[in-house]
Residue, then its C-alpha position, 0 to 999 in steps of 0.5 A: m957313448g950316451y947317444l950310442y947307447l940311446a940309439i941301441a935302446v931305441v932300435s931294440k925297443v922298435v924291434a921288440t914292439t914290432a915283434l909284439k905285433a907278430s907275437d899275436g898275443f904271445t901265442q907265437p913263440v919266436p916273436s914272443l922271445i924276440v919281444v922279451i929279449g928286445y925289451s930287456v936290451a932296450f931297458y938295459f941300454l936306457a939304464l946306461v944312458l941315464k948315467s950320463m943324461p937327464i931322465g926327461l931328455a933321454y926318455a923324450i928322445w927314446a919315446s919320440a924316436g920309437i913312435a916315429l919308427i914304429a909308425l913307419i914300420g907299421a905303415v910298411i910292414y902291416r899296412e897301418i897307414p896313419d891319417w893326417p891327425a896322427l901324422l901331425g901329432m907325431a910330428l909335434i912330438v918329434a918337434g918337441v924333442v928337437l926343441i928340448t935338445g936344441f934350445s933347452r937350458t935344462p942341465g944336461a939337455 
């Protein structure tokens, strides 16, 4: 269940962050409400994940998946196309998480 909860936390965070951009500094009520609900759901499920997964591993996956998805959404919806250094940096973050989850001997990884 840990990875399912983590997926829900990531998707909730991505929805909330996307709505944060649309909230225009919390001046738009509907996107602002989505931000509050989205982050609440994200942190609730992240808290559930931490019952069965080390905090470093859970947060690394949560953050890196969020970075990649938000960059993709930013490019598609808001036409905020990342340049090569940004893409390389994001790829290195994701590669780091793959190394941690695939090869680390840290307990729980």
